[in-house]
ZAMI-731128 format. One line per 4 residues: number of its first residue (from 0); for each residue x, y, z of C-alpha. Coordinates in Angstrom, 1 decimal. Example, Ala and Ser with C-alpha at 12.3 -4.5 7.8 and 13.67 -1.06 7.14 Angstrom:
2
0	12.3 -4.5 7.8; 13.7 -1.1 7.1
END
This chain:
272
0	-31.9 92.4 -30.1; -29.0 91.0 -30.8; -28.2 88.8 -33.6; -24.1 88.8 -33.5
4	-22.9 85.0 -33.4; -26.0 83.5 -35.5; -23.8 81.9 -37.9; -20.6 81.5 -35.9
8	-22.7 79.6 -33.0; -24.5 77.8 -35.2; -23.1 74.7 -34.7; -23.6 75.1 -30.8
12	-27.8 75.0 -31.2; -29.8 72.1 -29.7; -32.5 72.3 -32.4; -35.6 70.8 -30.9
16	-37.5 70.5 -34.6; -41.1 68.3 -35.7; -41.4 65.3 -34.0; -39.5 63.4 -36.8
20	-36.5 65.5 -36.1; -36.5 65.8 -32.3; -32.8 65.3 -31.2; -30.5 66.4 -29.0
24	-26.7 65.9 -28.8; -25.3 63.5 -26.0; -22.2 65.9 -25.3; -25.1 68.5 -24.3
28	-26.5 66.7 -21.5; -26.5 68.3 -18.0; -26.4 71.9 -19.5; -28.8 74.5 -18.9
32	-30.7 75.9 -22.3; -33.0 78.3 -23.2; -36.1 77.0 -24.6; -38.9 78.3 -26.8
36	-42.3 76.7 -28.2; -43.2 78.2 -31.7; -46.1 78.1 -33.9; -48.0 79.1 -37.0
40	-51.3 80.2 -37.0; -51.7 82.1 -33.7; -53.2 84.9 -33.1; -50.0 86.6 -31.9
44	-49.3 88.1 -35.0; -46.7 91.3 -33.8; -44.8 89.9 -31.0; -41.5 91.7 -28.8
48	-39.0 90.0 -26.8; -37.3 91.6 -24.0; -34.6 90.6 -21.5; -32.8 92.0 -18.4
52	-30.7 90.6 -15.7; -32.7 92.4 -13.2; -36.5 93.2 -11.9; -36.4 96.3 -11.8
56	-34.9 96.8 -15.0; -37.6 94.9 -16.6; -40.3 96.3 -15.1; -39.1 99.7 -17.0
60	-39.1 97.3 -20.3; -42.9 96.1 -19.3; -44.0 100.0 -18.7; -42.4 100.7 -22.2
64	-44.1 98.1 -24.1; -47.3 98.7 -22.4; -47.1 102.2 -23.7; -46.6 101.1 -27.0
68	-49.6 98.6 -27.0; -48.1 95.6 -26.4; -49.2 93.1 -23.7; -47.1 90.5 -21.4
72	-48.1 87.3 -22.6; -45.1 85.2 -21.0; -43.1 85.7 -18.4; -39.7 83.5 -17.5
76	-36.8 83.6 -15.3; -33.7 81.8 -15.0; -29.9 81.7 -15.0; -29.9 85.6 -14.0
80	-32.2 86.5 -16.7; -35.7 88.1 -16.9; -37.5 87.3 -20.0; -41.0 88.3 -22.0
84	-42.9 87.5 -24.2; -45.0 90.5 -25.5; -47.6 90.6 -28.3; -50.2 93.1 -29.9
88	-53.9 91.6 -31.0; -54.3 89.6 -27.8; -57.2 89.2 -25.6; -55.6 90.8 -23.0
92	-57.2 94.6 -22.6; -55.7 95.4 -19.3; -52.7 94.4 -17.1; -51.2 95.4 -13.8
96	-48.1 93.1 -12.3; -46.9 92.6 -8.5; -43.5 91.6 -7.0; -43.4 90.2 -3.5
100	-40.4 88.5 -1.6; -42.9 86.3 0.7; -45.1 83.9 -1.0; -48.0 84.8 2.0
104	-47.7 88.3 1.2; -48.1 87.3 -2.5; -51.3 85.3 -1.9; -52.9 88.0 -0.9
108	-52.0 90.4 -3.4; -53.5 87.9 -5.7; -56.7 88.1 -3.6; -56.7 91.7 -3.7
112	-56.1 92.0 -7.6; -58.6 89.2 -7.7; -61.3 91.9 -6.3; -60.2 94.6 -8.5
116	-61.4 92.7 -11.6; -58.2 91.0 -12.7; -57.1 87.5 -13.3; -53.8 85.9 -12.7
120	-52.4 85.4 -16.3; -48.6 83.9 -15.7; -46.7 83.8 -12.5; -42.9 83.3 -12.3
124	-39.9 83.0 -9.2; -36.6 84.1 -10.0; -34.0 86.3 -7.6; -35.6 85.8 -4.1
128	-39.3 87.1 -6.0; -42.9 86.2 -6.8; -43.6 88.0 -9.8; -48.3 88.1 -11.1
132	-49.1 89.4 -13.8; -52.4 90.2 -14.0; -55.1 90.7 -16.7; -58.7 91.9 -17.7
136	-60.2 91.0 -20.7; -62.5 88.1 -22.8; -62.3 84.7 -21.9; -60.7 85.1 -18.3
140	-62.4 82.4 -16.0; -62.4 81.8 -12.1; -59.1 80.2 -10.9; -58.1 78.1 -7.6
144	-54.4 78.4 -6.4; -52.4 75.8 -4.6; -48.7 76.2 -3.0; -47.1 72.8 -2.2
148	-43.5 71.5 -1.6; -43.6 67.8 -2.9; -43.4 67.3 -6.5; -45.2 63.9 -6.0
152	-48.2 65.7 -4.9; -48.5 67.4 -8.6; -50.6 64.3 -10.0; -53.2 64.4 -7.1
156	-54.0 67.8 -7.2; -54.4 67.6 -11.1; -56.8 64.7 -10.9; -58.7 66.8 -8.1
160	-58.7 69.8 -10.4; -60.2 67.3 -13.1; -63.0 66.2 -11.1; -64.1 69.8 -10.5
164	-64.0 70.3 -14.1; -61.0 72.6 -14.2; -57.5 72.2 -15.9; -54.3 73.5 -15.1
168	-53.5 77.1 -16.2; -50.2 78.0 -15.0; -47.7 76.0 -12.6; -44.0 77.6 -12.1
172	-41.5 76.4 -9.3; -39.5 78.7 -7.0; -37.9 79.1 -3.2; -38.7 75.4 -2.6
176	-42.3 75.6 -3.4; -44.4 75.1 -6.8; -47.4 77.2 -7.1; -50.3 76.1 -9.6
180	-53.3 77.6 -10.5; -56.4 76.1 -11.8; -59.3 77.2 -14.1; -62.8 76.5 -14.6
184	-63.1 75.9 -18.8; -65.5 73.2 -19.8; -62.7 71.9 -22.2; -60.5 70.5 -19.4
188	-60.6 67.0 -20.5; -58.4 67.9 -23.5; -55.9 68.6 -21.6; -52.4 66.2 -20.8
192	-50.2 66.9 -18.4; -46.7 65.0 -18.3; -43.7 65.2 -16.0; -40.3 63.9 -17.2
196	-37.5 63.2 -14.9; -34.9 64.4 -17.8; -34.5 66.2 -21.0; -34.5 62.9 -23.0
200	-37.8 61.8 -21.4; -39.3 65.1 -22.3; -38.2 64.6 -26.2; -40.1 61.6 -25.7
204	-43.7 62.9 -24.6; -43.1 65.5 -27.2; -42.7 62.9 -30.1; -45.6 60.7 -28.7
208	-48.0 64.0 -28.2; -47.6 65.3 -31.4; -48.0 61.8 -33.1; -51.4 62.0 -31.2
212	-52.5 65.4 -32.5; -51.7 67.2 -29.0; -49.8 70.7 -29.2; -47.7 71.7 -26.4
216	-49.0 75.2 -24.8; -47.1 75.5 -21.5; -43.2 73.8 -20.5; -41.9 74.2 -16.8
220	-38.8 72.9 -14.9; -38.4 73.3 -11.2; -35.9 70.9 -8.8; -35.0 68.6 -11.5
224	-38.6 67.7 -13.4; -39.8 68.7 -16.9; -43.3 69.5 -16.6; -45.4 69.3 -19.9
228	-48.9 70.7 -20.7; -50.6 69.6 -24.1; -53.9 70.2 -25.4; -56.0 69.4 -28.8
232	-58.1 72.3 -28.8; -55.5 74.9 -30.2; -55.7 75.5 -33.8; -51.7 76.5 -34.0
236	-49.7 74.6 -36.8; -46.3 73.8 -37.6; -45.3 73.9 -33.6; -41.3 73.6 -33.0
240	-39.8 73.6 -29.8; -35.8 75.0 -30.0; -33.3 74.8 -26.9; -30.6 76.4 -27.1
244	-27.0 76.9 -24.5; -26.2 80.5 -25.2; -28.3 83.0 -24.7; -27.6 85.5 -27.1
248	-28.0 82.8 -29.6; -30.9 82.1 -28.4; -32.4 85.7 -28.8; -30.9 85.7 -32.3
252	-32.7 82.3 -33.2; -36.4 84.0 -31.9; -35.7 86.6 -34.6; -35.0 83.6 -37.2
256	-37.5 82.2 -36.4; -40.0 85.1 -36.4; -38.5 85.6 -40.4; -39.6 82.2 -40.7
260	-43.0 83.2 -40.2; -43.3 81.5 -36.9; -44.9 82.9 -33.4; -42.9 82.2 -29.9
264	-46.1 81.2 -27.8; -43.9 80.0 -24.9; -40.4 80.1 -23.2; -39.0 78.3 -20.6
268	-35.7 77.5 -19.3; -33.8 74.2 -17.3; -31.4 71.7 -17.1; -31.3 69.2 -20.1
END
């Protein structure tokens, strides 16, 4: 992984640190940022990070990581870049991925994989394709999926899921649509979801939720909205969120956090 530019670019990093030190320089407004959520005391002791411009190239990286005993924990695409967080020691025992250009065809594959005993553990859209990561392993629960266009429908969908004892498992935006996966979970009441119109509002949500004892587990951006998923059940500690404008500097900073004893738990990108 490239680490050039680490010292020279240090002043340009946008660092989201602890709740007390969360800041965003005013000059960085409206820039694209790469975002990493880091924490300590996670199950993901051994990690790997891969990025490629084209999915065909990234697919080869997935296959290589699988051969080396890793599983794909998080997939992200944005700004002409596919990224993946790979781990050893997670709960997934077998994985597969599928790519389709059409959302209807993608949903048919999701159903086919379900019949094969797989659970959709991540979904991403980029470069005109929907990509699903499917896994087998302990603790994976039944899911329901919703595809919708107007983000204003999202709070109502979350409310309906809560009424059925379900919580949000994954959400992503692409090709003018939102894709949401909900999962049956007895701990559904511990989840909190916020939707922010801009980066500054997201920062305020992070500060507030951290003070209340929540951990942020997932950040997503789409159509001008930042969505954050929080939970109180995770035993992670020392959680930090870093947002960096330059991709090479972002990958260098991932290495920096690893050396500090942090584990990467989520990847995101969007407009600050």
